[in-house]
C-alpha positions in Angstrom: 0.0 0.1 0.3 1.4 3.7 -1.1 0.8 6.5 0.5 1.5 8.7 -2.6 -1.6 10.9 -3.5 -3.4 10.8 -6.8 -2.5 14.5 -8.6 -5.5 16.5 -10.1 -5.2 19.9 -11.3 -7.1 22.8 -10.8 -7.8 23.5 -14.3 -9.6 20.0 -14.5 -12.5 21.0 -12.5 -15.5 19.7 -13.7 -13.9 19.1 -17.1 -14.5 16.2 -19.3 -14.1 13.5 -16.2 -12.8 11.0 -19.5 -10.0 13.6 -20.0 -8.9 13.3 -16.5 -8.5 10.2 -16.6 -6.4 9.5 -19.7 -4.2 12.4 -18.2 -3.6 10.1 -15.2 -3.0 7.1 -17.2 0.1 8.9 -18.8 -1.4 8.8 -22.3 0.4 11.5 -25.1 -1.4 14.6 -25.5 -1.8 15.1 -28.9 -3.3 18.5 -29.5 -4.7 19.5 -33.2 -2.7 22.3 -35.1 -5.6 24.9 -34.8 -5.8 24.3 -30.7 -2.0 24.6 -31.0 -2.2 28.4 -32.8 -5.1 29.4 -29.8 -2.7 28.1 -27.3 0.3 30.1 -28.3 -2.1 32.9 -28.3 -3.1 32.5 -25.0 0.3 32.2 -23.6 1.1 35.3 -24.7 -2.3 37.1 -23.4 -1.6 35.7 -20.4 2.2 36.8 -20.3 1.2 40.5 -21.2 -1.5 41.1 -19.1 0.2 39.5 -16.0 3.1 41.7 -16.5 0.5 44.5 -15.9 -1.0 43.0 -12.9 2.8 42.3 -11.8 3.9 46.1 -12.5 1.0 47.9 -11.5 -1.0 46.2 -8.7 1.9 44.1 -7.5 0.6 40.7 -7.7 2.5 37.7 -8.0 2.2 35.7 -11.2 1.8 31.7 -11.5 1.3 31.0 -7.3 1.6 27.4 -6.7 -1.2 26.1 -4.7 -2.1 22.7 -3.3 -5.2 21.5 -1.5 -4.5 17.9 0.2 -6.6 15.5 1.4 -5.0 12.1 2.5 -8.7 11.1 3.8 -10.1 11.0 0.2 -6.4 10.0 -1.1 -5.5 13.0 -3.6 -4.3 16.4 -3.9 -5.2 19.3 -6.2 -2.7 21.3 -7.7 -3.1 24.7 -9.3 -1.1 27.6 -10.4 -2.8 31.0 -10.0 -2.4 33.3 -13.0 -2.0 36.5 -10.3 -2.5 36.2 -6.7 -2.0 39.2 -4.1 -5.1 39.3 -1.8 -7.1 36.9 -3.9 -6.9 35.1 -6.9 -7.3 36.5 -10.7 -8.1 33.7 -13.4 -7.2 34.9 -17.2 -8.8 33.0 -19.6 -8.1 33.7 -23.5 -11.2 33.1 -26.2 -11.8 33.2 -29.8 -15.2 34.7 -28.5 -16.2 36.3 -24.8 -18.7 34.3 -23.0 -22.0 36.2 -22.1 -21.6 34.6 -18.3 -18.3 32.6 -17.2 -18.3 28.5 -18.0 -18.9 26.6 -15.0 -15.3 24.9 -15.1 -13.7 28.3 -14.8 -15.8 29.1 -11.8 -14.8 25.5 -10.5 -11.3 26.5 -11.0 -11.4 29.9 -9.7 -13.5 28.6 -6.5 -10.6 25.9 -5.8 -8.2 28.9 -5.7 -10.6 30.7 -3.6 -10.9 27.9 -1.1 -6.7 27.5 -0.9 -6.6 31.2 -0.8 -9.6 31.7 2.1 -10.9 34.4 -0.2 -14.3 35.3 -0.1 -14.0 37.5 -3.9 -11.9 36.5 -7.2 -12.1 37.5 -10.6 -12.1 36.2 -13.8 -10.6 38.0 -16.8 -12.0 36.8 -20.5 -9.8 38.5 -23.1 -10.3 38.0 -27.1 -7.4 36.1 -28.4 -5.7 38.2 -31.3 -2.8 37.3 -33.4 -1.4 40.6 -31.8 -2.3 40.7 -28.2 -1.3 44.3 -27.3 -3.7 45.4 -29.3 -6.7 44.2 -27.3 -4.5 44.9 -24.4 -3.9 48.5 -25.0 -7.9 49.1 -24.7 -8.1 48.2 -21.6 -9.2 50.6 -18.6 -7.6 49.8 -15.2 -9.1 52.3 -13.4 -11.6 50.8 -11.4 -9.3 47.8 -10.7 -9.5 44.8 -10.1 -13.1 45.4 -12.5 -11.4 45.8 -15.7 -13.4 47.0 -19.0 -12.3 47.4 -22.4 -13.0 46.3 -26.0 -12.7 42.7 -26.0 -12.4 42.0 -22.2 -15.0 40.9 -20.0 -14.3 41.0 -15.6 -16.2 38.7 -13.5 -16.2 39.2 -9.4 -16.9 35.5 -8.1 -17.9 34.9 -4.6 -16.6 32.0 -3.0 -19.3 28.7 -3.2 -18.8 26.1 -0.8 -21.5 23.7 -2.6 -19.7 23.8 -6.3 -16.2 23.2 -4.2 -17.9 20.1 -2.6 -19.1 19.1 -6.0 -15.5 19.3 -7.9 -14.0 17.6 -4.6 -17.0 14.6 -5.4 -16.1 14.9 -9.2 -12.7 14.3 -8.5 -13.1 11.8 -6.1 -15.3 9.2 -9.1 -12.5 10.2 -11.3 -10.4 8.2 -8.8 -12.5 5.4 -8.4 -12.6 4.9 -12.3 -8.6 5.1 -12.3 -8.4 2.4 -9.5 -10.5 0.1 -11.7 -8.7 0.7 -14.8 -11.7 1.6 -16.2 -12.7 5.3 -18.2 -15.4 7.3 -16.9 -18.1 8.3 -19.5 -17.0 11.4 -21.4 -18.4 14.5 -22.1 -18.7 13.8 -25.5 -20.1 17.1 -27.1 -18.9 20.0 -29.2 -15.5 20.5 -27.1 -14.3 17.1 -28.0 -12.6 18.6 -30.5 -10.4 20.8 -29.2 -9.2 17.6 -26.7 -5.8 16.4 -26.4 -7.4 12.9 -26.4 -9.5 13.0 -29.1 -7.9 10.2 -31.1 -8.3 7.7 -28.2 -12.5 8.4 -28.2 -12.8 8.9 -31.5 -10.1 7.2 -33.4 -8.1 8.3 -36.7 -11.1 8.5 -39.0 -13.1 10.7 -36.2 -15.7 8.5 -35.7 -16.3 7.8 -31.8 -15.4 4.3 -30.4 
């Protein structure tokens, strides 16, 4: 019997359980090329906005956090995009959502739990080949509520119910991992963005 705890990532909170399972089992990631382009734009956006938050407002970038439960047999690791007294999570998207995505709320909620903060912030930035172009229109005068063209900011309170739901899902994936049996996946429009699409759908794109 090993005391080693299974590692989940905060970014996996309430995402497709099958995807989490494949990552835990060590299957290689195979990102579609069009997703790689968006990932690179997202990294640039994070870097530029993170630099502003660090220089102007004294936020620590990529703050590492761990929530550990020996009783449940796993721990949750994360890197908070920007942290001072509260966490800020930055999301680059091709189109801005009207309301935050539930799995983004769940990810930020983990950071709020770790930081023991009542509120945190989700920043959605529209992706562009030149992130400087988007970020130069941002108004920081009411920080941490930030406004601007192609930018949305949401103030999010800590949600105990959502945290319990997140932990419950991780525990479910852990049980599947131990049984060596993949859980049911989402099988929706997000599948084509997944690095494990090739496992669920095969090379011909048909669901297996």
